[in-house]
C-alpha positions as MATLAB code, in Angstrom:
seq = 'MTMSSMPKILLVDDEERFVKSLHAILKHYDYQCMEAQTGFEAIRLLKNSHFDLVLLDVDLPDMSGCDILDFVTTSRIKTTSIMLTGISTVETAVRAMQLGAYDFLSKPINHELLIKTIDKAYQHHKLTSELAASELRFQVLAEASWEGIVVHENGRLIEANNQFFSMFGYSEEELAQGIFLEKILTSHSRRIVNQHIGDAFFGRFEISGVRRDGKVFPIEANSRSITYLDKPARVCALRDLSDRVKAEEEKLNLQKKLAKANKLKALGLMAGSVAHDLNNILSGVVSYPELLLSQMSTSDRYYTEIKKIQDAGKRAAAVVSDLVLLARGNSSLTTIENINDIILSHLSSIEHNERLANYPNVVIQTNLQQNLQNTSCSHQHIHKILLNLIGNALDAVHEDGLIRISTQNCTFTHPEASHRSGVSTREYVKISISDNGPGISQKDMEYIFDPFYTTKKMGKSGTGLGLSIVWNTVQQH';
ca = [
      18.914    4.374   -2.725;
      22.410    4.622   -1.243;
      24.899    1.780   -1.528;
      24.215    0.718    2.064;
      20.464    0.569    1.415;
      20.688   -1.441   -1.823;
      19.244   -4.954   -1.478;
      21.519   -7.993   -1.428;
      20.421  -10.397   -4.162;
      21.073  -14.124   -4.761;
      20.978  -15.136   -8.446;
      20.111  -18.824   -8.955;
      20.276  -20.206  -12.538;
      22.096  -23.135  -14.153;
      22.889  -21.189  -17.350;
      26.283  -19.664  -16.621;
      26.167  -17.056  -19.410;
      22.686  -15.939  -18.354;
      23.530  -15.581  -14.657;
      26.798  -13.773  -15.469;
      25.004  -11.285  -17.751;
      22.274  -10.803  -15.150;
      24.947  -10.173  -12.513;
      26.595   -7.576  -14.766;
      23.310   -5.744  -15.356;
      22.483   -5.576  -11.644;
      26.036   -4.575  -10.746;
      25.640   -1.625  -13.123;
      22.738   -0.461  -10.915;
      24.905   -0.960   -7.774;
      23.025   -4.050   -6.553;
      25.050   -6.485   -4.437;
      24.767   -9.989   -5.942;
      25.990  -13.529   -5.403;
      25.561  -16.459   -7.815;
      24.508  -20.077   -7.515;
      24.144  -22.510  -10.438;
      22.613  -25.430   -8.542;
      19.848  -25.841   -6.018;
      22.160  -27.269   -3.343;
      24.565  -24.355   -3.716;
      21.658  -21.914   -3.410;
      20.412  -23.605   -0.212;
      23.927  -23.520    1.263;
      24.208  -19.775    0.579;
      20.732  -19.122    1.977;
      21.654  -20.961    5.185;
      24.911  -19.065    5.681;
      24.174  -15.565    4.360;
      21.355  -13.039    4.409;
      19.723  -12.025    1.121;
      16.930   -9.487    0.711;
      15.892  -10.923   -2.660;
      16.349  -14.208   -4.545;
      16.018  -14.388   -8.347;
      15.267  -18.080   -8.750;
      15.123  -20.175  -11.936;
      12.186  -22.606  -12.000;
      14.154  -25.443  -13.665;
      17.504  -26.384  -12.102;
      19.512  -29.568  -12.811;
      19.320  -30.977   -9.270;
      15.953  -29.713   -8.011;
      13.001  -27.512   -8.871;
      13.035  -23.816   -8.092;
       9.744  -24.384   -6.274;
      11.552  -26.871   -3.991;
      14.020  -24.133   -3.022;
      11.101  -21.767   -2.488;
       9.513  -24.389   -0.233;
      12.799  -24.600    1.743;
      12.818  -20.792    2.151;
       9.240  -20.857    3.441;
       9.593  -23.805    5.836;
      12.949  -22.543    7.157;
      11.431  -19.083    7.741;
      14.272  -17.406    5.884;
      13.510  -13.702    5.625;
      13.860  -13.098    1.896;
      11.583  -12.306   -1.055;
      11.670  -14.565   -4.125;
      11.186  -13.677   -7.795;
      10.841  -16.683  -10.116;
      12.618  -16.806  -13.501;
      11.239  -19.077  -16.205;
      11.341  -19.688  -19.919;
       7.936  -21.376  -19.929;
       5.301  -19.854  -17.638;
       2.333  -22.080  -16.810;
      -0.661  -21.327  -14.648;
       0.063  -24.407  -12.496;
       3.626  -23.263  -11.803;
       2.450  -19.728  -11.065;
      -0.212  -20.924   -8.636;
       2.206  -23.235   -6.808;
       4.878  -20.537   -6.582;
       2.317  -18.033   -5.258;
       1.174  -20.547   -2.634;
       4.807  -20.999   -1.576;
       5.289  -17.241   -1.225;
       6.832  -16.081   -4.540;
       6.482  -12.349   -5.102;
       6.392  -12.342   -8.921;
       7.326  -14.142  -12.171;
       9.719  -12.915  -14.864;
       9.811  -14.658  -18.239;
      13.037  -15.145  -20.196;
      14.414  -13.297  -22.083;
      14.115  -10.645  -19.412;
      13.275   -7.031  -20.180;
      15.865   -4.971  -18.295;
      13.512   -2.130  -17.416;
      10.856   -4.550  -16.146;
      13.555   -6.422  -14.177;
      14.678   -3.298  -12.299;
      11.090   -2.194  -11.592;
      10.157   -5.673  -10.344;
      13.227   -5.780   -8.087;
      12.388   -2.327   -6.674;
       8.788   -3.355   -5.955;
       9.889   -6.682   -4.443;
      12.379   -4.868   -2.208;
       9.681   -2.456   -1.010;
       7.487   -5.480   -0.253;
      10.397   -7.119    1.597;
      10.997   -4.011    3.699;
       7.287   -3.731    4.487;
       7.213   -7.372    5.624;
      10.338   -6.845    7.742;
       8.839   -3.730    9.329;
       5.697   -5.654   10.210;
       7.775   -8.432   11.827;
       9.766   -5.830   13.767;
       6.542   -4.154   14.849;
       5.177   -7.458   16.119;
       8.386   -8.056   18.082;
       8.229   -4.552   19.529;
       4.583   -5.115   20.490;
       5.554   -8.347   22.270;
       8.334   -6.622   24.220;
       6.020   -3.771   25.215;
       3.278   -6.180   26.301;
       5.706   -8.082   28.534;
       7.439   -5.047   30.010;
       6.998   -4.512   33.728;
       7.677   -0.794   34.176;
       4.784   -0.308   36.558;
       3.729    2.428   38.931;
       2.824    1.150   42.412;
       0.335    3.047   44.563;
      -1.408    2.328   47.888;
      -4.731    4.064   48.553;
      -7.130    4.133   51.500;
     -10.705    5.358   51.161;
      -9.855    6.984   47.843;
      -6.769    8.847   49.092;
      -3.292    7.897   47.864;
      -0.980    7.242   50.779;
       2.099    5.688   49.159;
       3.596    5.544   45.651;
       6.851    4.728   43.880;
       8.936    6.876   41.516;
       7.470    5.247   38.416;
       3.997    6.346   39.521;
       5.193    9.953   39.947;
       6.844    9.846   36.509;
       3.741    8.321   34.925;
       1.247   10.839   36.330;
       3.469   13.923   36.719;
       3.006   14.427   40.482;
       5.654   14.808   43.197;
       6.131   13.295   46.649;
       5.289   16.680   48.187;
       1.941   16.740   46.410;
       1.246   13.184   47.591;
       1.885   14.288   51.195;
      -0.520   17.196   50.765;
      -3.196   14.833   49.462;
      -3.944   13.237   46.085;
      -7.279   11.441   45.587;
      -8.475    8.985   42.947;
     -10.600   11.757   41.442;
      -7.397   13.451   40.257;
      -5.784   10.454   38.546;
      -8.792    8.597   37.064;
     -11.633    9.527   34.717;
     -15.161    9.414   36.153;
     -15.938    6.187   34.283;
     -12.731    4.556   35.574;
     -13.554    5.619   39.160;
     -16.894    3.820   38.925;
     -15.083    0.669   37.769;
     -12.554    0.919   40.625;
     -15.276    1.563   43.255;
     -17.242   -1.436   41.978;
     -14.159   -3.660   42.225;
     -13.516   -2.425   45.779;
     -17.135   -3.158   46.748;
     -16.934   -6.651   45.222;
     -13.532   -7.325   46.846;
     -12.231   -8.007   43.327;
      -8.539   -8.539   42.729;
      -6.891   -8.994   39.327;
      -6.132   -7.102   36.138;
      -8.402   -4.617   34.383;
      -8.008   -1.660   32.027;
      -9.012    1.892   32.868;
      -8.138    5.454   31.825;
      -5.758    7.590   33.846;
      -5.445   11.385   33.957;
      -2.029   13.013   34.163;
      -1.376   16.186   36.104;
      -1.576   18.197   32.858;
      -5.049   16.780   32.171;
      -3.996   14.348   29.456;
      -5.980   11.086   29.487;
      -4.071    7.864   28.769;
      -4.843    4.126   28.959;
      -3.520    2.091   31.872;
      -3.681   -1.499   33.033;
      -4.336   -1.946   36.739;
      -3.664   -4.985   38.902;
      -5.342   -4.422   42.258;
      -5.818   -6.332   45.496;
      -6.668   -5.714   49.157;
      -3.883   -5.469   51.749;
      -3.388   -4.414   55.358;
      -1.267   -1.296   55.517;
      -0.219    0.099   58.922;
      -2.866   -2.096   60.547;
      -5.598   -0.629   58.331;
      -7.374   -2.098   55.306;
      -6.138   -0.592   52.025;
      -5.733   -1.387   48.330;
      -2.481   -1.709   46.395;
      -2.472   -1.164   42.639;
       0.196   -1.835   40.048;
      -0.393    0.543   37.139;
       1.118    0.035   33.690;
       1.005    2.776   31.052;
      -0.463    1.220   27.903;
       0.156    4.208   25.604;
       3.107    2.590   23.844;
       1.278   -0.714   23.478;
      -1.812    0.974   22.010;
       0.406    2.942   19.616;
       2.230   -0.260   18.633;
      -1.096   -2.000   18.028;
      -2.244    0.856   15.775;
       1.085    0.764   13.944;
       0.770   -2.995   13.517;
      -2.759   -2.661   12.135;
      -1.618    0.014    9.681;
       1.271   -2.158    8.498;
      -1.066   -5.137    8.156;
      -3.380   -3.029    5.992;
      -0.436   -1.963    3.829;
       0.812   -5.547    3.571;
      -2.679   -6.786    2.703;
      -2.870   -4.179   -0.071;
       0.610   -5.169   -1.301;
      -0.401   -8.844   -1.327;
      -3.582   -7.953   -3.208;
      -1.567   -6.200   -5.886;
       0.926   -9.096   -5.950;
      -1.860  -11.592   -6.580;
      -3.349   -9.258   -9.169;
      -0.007   -9.013  -10.946;
       0.422  -12.777  -10.993;
      -3.086  -13.235  -12.353;
      -2.771  -10.490  -14.964;
       0.602  -11.749  -16.138;
      -0.730  -15.294  -16.537;
      -4.011  -14.598  -18.295;
      -3.755  -11.185  -20.008;
      -2.054  -12.567  -23.131;
      -4.675  -15.277  -23.611;
      -7.543  -12.868  -22.957;
      -6.194  -10.398  -25.488;
      -5.973  -13.166  -28.103;
      -9.615  -14.036  -27.455;
     -10.754  -10.408  -27.440;
      -8.948   -9.618  -30.695;
     -11.482  -11.812  -32.489;
     -14.394  -10.222  -30.625;
     -13.234   -6.763  -31.774;
     -11.799   -7.412  -35.258;
     -14.398   -9.772  -36.754;
     -17.324   -7.417  -36.040;
     -15.242   -4.670  -37.625;
     -14.923   -6.754  -40.812;
     -18.672   -7.373  -40.821;
     -19.484   -3.709  -40.211;
     -17.239   -2.612  -43.069;
     -19.442   -4.658  -45.437;
     -22.757   -3.403  -44.025;
     -24.676   -0.168  -44.038;
     -26.116    1.372  -40.899;
     -29.592    0.439  -42.046;
     -28.856   -3.300  -42.221;
     -30.839   -5.525  -39.905;
     -28.105   -6.591  -37.481;
     -25.792   -3.575  -37.772;
     -26.695   -2.215  -34.306;
     -26.276   -5.590  -32.576;
     -22.880   -6.264  -34.205;
     -21.758   -2.754  -33.256;
     -22.693   -3.493  -29.613;
     -20.610   -6.687  -29.740;
     -17.623   -4.703  -31.005;
     -18.042   -1.999  -28.337;
     -18.316   -4.618  -25.589;
     -15.113   -6.244  -26.821;
     -13.311   -2.898  -26.772;
     -14.475   -2.243  -23.199;
     -13.269   -5.709  -22.122;
      -9.885   -5.111  -23.792;
      -9.618   -1.774  -21.951;
     -10.265   -3.532  -18.604;
      -7.507   -6.084  -19.373;
      -5.182   -3.202  -20.284;
      -6.009   -1.455  -16.993;
      -5.334   -4.660  -15.047;
      -1.912   -5.092  -16.634;
      -1.077   -1.404  -16.138;
      -2.093   -1.535  -12.468;
      -0.240   -4.796  -11.776;
       2.955   -4.209  -13.759;
       3.206   -0.447  -13.385;
       4.191    2.202  -15.854;
       6.505    0.502  -18.340;
       6.185    3.146  -21.085;
       9.190    5.242  -22.009;
       9.173    8.802  -20.709;
       9.840   11.819  -22.906;
      10.142   15.546  -22.314;
       6.622   16.909  -22.673;
       4.599   19.995  -21.901;
       1.562   19.074  -19.806;
      -0.484   21.893  -21.365;
      -0.020   20.357  -24.816;
      -1.125   16.944  -23.529;
      -4.243   18.447  -21.924;
      -5.211   20.347  -25.089;
      -4.574   17.237  -27.173;
      -6.801   15.190  -24.878;
      -9.623   17.758  -24.913;
      -9.631   17.720  -28.727;
      -9.472   13.913  -28.969;
     -12.331   11.879  -30.440;
     -12.419    9.714  -27.297;
     -13.023   12.729  -25.030;
     -15.571   14.415  -27.296;
     -17.583   11.225  -27.721;
     -17.910   10.995  -23.945;
     -18.614   14.721  -23.552;
     -21.484   14.384  -26.051;
     -23.409   12.489  -23.350;
     -23.248   15.595  -21.119;
     -24.416   18.459  -23.380;
     -24.889   20.961  -20.533;
     -21.492   20.432  -18.896;
     -18.907   23.183  -19.404;
     -15.170   22.520  -19.220;
     -13.004   25.548  -18.410;
      -9.202   25.583  -18.631;
      -6.701   27.836  -16.879;
      -3.308   26.671  -18.126;
      -0.183   28.519  -17.002;
       1.499   29.970  -20.070;
       5.126   29.487  -19.025;
       4.582   25.960  -17.712;
       7.795   24.019  -17.318;
       8.405   20.899  -19.365;
       8.482   17.598  -17.516;
       9.686   14.055  -18.116;
       6.596   11.874  -18.365;
       4.738    9.247  -20.349;
       2.293   10.942  -22.764;
       0.152    7.782  -22.791;
      -0.213    7.619  -19.024;
      -0.864   11.348  -18.529;
      -3.636   10.885  -21.098;
      -4.913    7.974  -18.966;
      -4.933   10.208  -15.861;
      -6.953   12.872  -17.676;
      -9.350   10.286  -19.086;
     -10.103    8.879  -15.615;
     -10.295   12.157  -13.672;
     -12.357   14.046  -16.251;
     -14.550   10.969  -16.659;
     -15.166   10.869  -12.895;
     -15.977   14.582  -12.921;
     -18.481   14.131  -15.764;
     -20.182   11.327  -13.816;
     -20.287   13.473  -10.668;
     -21.732   16.758  -11.955;
     -25.423   17.267  -12.624;
     -27.097   19.393  -15.268;
     -25.289   22.669  -15.956;
     -22.173   21.115  -14.400;
     -18.803   22.895  -14.443;
     -15.371   21.239  -14.648;
     -12.205   23.314  -14.222;
      -8.773   22.158  -15.402;
      -5.714   24.191  -14.423;
      -1.936   23.841  -14.414;
       0.809   25.706  -12.602;
       4.463   25.484  -11.644;
       5.015   24.723   -7.968;
       7.548   23.547   -5.412;
       6.882   20.571   -3.168;
       8.539   18.555   -0.402;
       7.059   15.148    0.384;
       5.727   15.265    3.985;
       7.243   11.870    4.819;
      10.656   13.040    3.622;
      10.637   16.593    4.987;
      12.230   15.591    8.304;
      15.176   13.864    6.663;
      18.457   15.689    6.386;
      19.541   16.599    2.871;
      16.003   16.501    1.449;
      15.331   19.683   -0.509;
      12.197   21.160   -1.990;
      11.817   20.230   -5.665;
      10.033   21.809   -8.613;
       6.898   20.133   -9.977;
       4.050   20.746  -12.394;
       0.646   20.728  -10.705;
      -2.515   19.588  -12.508;
      -5.842   20.471  -10.856;
      -9.176   19.031  -11.975;
     -12.224   20.161  -10.003;
     -15.979   20.103  -10.490;
     -19.132   21.429   -8.831;
     -20.480   17.965   -8.046;
     -21.420   16.723   -4.551;
     -17.871   15.620   -3.698;
     -16.611   12.410   -2.074;
     -18.164   11.294    1.192;
     -15.893   10.950    4.223;
     -16.574    7.216    4.535;
     -15.351    6.623    0.967;
     -12.284    8.869    1.182;
     -10.059    6.213    2.793;
     -10.698    3.683    0.033;
     -10.853    5.702   -3.193;
      -7.392    4.565   -4.383;
      -7.990    0.868   -3.583;
      -8.280   -1.378   -6.671;
     -11.886   -2.347   -7.543;
     -13.389    0.086   -5.004;
     -16.127    2.109   -6.663;
     -19.254    4.005   -5.658;
     -20.655    3.556   -9.150;
     -22.541    0.549  -10.495;
     -19.871   -2.085  -11.166;
     -19.838   -3.064  -14.824;
     -22.012   -0.160  -15.953;
     -20.067    3.000  -15.243;
     -16.922    1.879  -13.488;
     -14.567   -0.996  -12.665;
     -12.970    0.581   -9.597;
      -9.537    0.699  -11.303;
      -9.481    4.328  -12.507;
      -8.198    6.116   -9.395;
      -5.849    3.208   -8.582;
      -4.208    3.729  -11.978;
      -4.065    7.507  -11.396;
      -2.404    7.001   -7.993;
       0.148    4.474   -9.297;
       1.004    6.604  -12.324;
       1.579    9.728  -10.213;
       3.757    7.775   -7.772;
       5.827    6.290  -10.611;
       6.369    9.737  -12.123;
];
């Protein structure tokens, strides 16, 4: 982000040394910050200045951080709040979430997690602002009165204004020669208009117009009967609804994105609050059976049952790990790695071979580019990508299935950034994993990266988190 696009942040904490050190850290990353050490000072700054983000301590000497959050919500101040606390409780987290907090950070604060949380919160803030702007634009478009006016008699247009000519692409000369309703309306719309004329209806209704070039577009018509040159006629005010329909589609898309962002926000809050406690519980479920199994032989009476308990505990711990990874993002350090080495390491791992043993007729072929460039990545999370994608492929193929894994150097420009000036094509490493299974149905394609969406039996062969983790990891790399 450029300096002008960096978010403006308000730091609210009563510990002077803490807020000064936090200010110094954020200043190092070029964030613009202001400080407040009391709740009243924070409210004064929020009233008089605009802040994209607020890092807000839960416990202040003069009021609770949740009280300030309540003020932000009730005053409709357009900012996104991140709560800072030394003691995180479920009750505080729930109340803060209800009041609109984006996330919680526990003291002492991990610097890398702080920057990632701020970046995510700022993206959420921009998304919310875009949605509000879209709603305002939709309102302006809906109330606009740039209408084409046309008078017609027995289906022939006899008078029109310039806006009508601009809307439909005709000229005054063509109107004089003769333009009929058949040319400017679809057949279905003509039936609606003829019915309204027969019923002497006047008022607003929506139909589809046809421009001179044949393009169909939505219009709103407001029609009534008049006397024109001593003859009965109809006058219609026509409003092009193309922009409004586009704005509505844009609004719906932004609402979907915001709903997904809110889902992940709630997931992050939940995972952060309960993951630690769940892991403490699950450690006993995994470790105690291991102690018992170490003192038993495979022929003992309850060996199989205890082994199942241990395996179930490991699966539950893996789900908790996936939840935290999905909610908090990739927090592992990146190193310079060769993707080919990671793939070969994964294919020779015990974890992969144990799973492959359940598919004895499946063949895995590799085509790894020999001079593959090194890349900065997290070995752990690339392994997670391979585990999920190869696992999905194994579930998808039938007997005598074939899975192909290939790598290659490539260049790529993000399609959403290609139109921006100064954006150049960059070098990447491409990993391809394909199989000869039935593929993904079109109705599922839109949702495959949504958390908890799965076409498998939930709890038996999938949690719906695998592709979400793959998507997030690729985006973060």
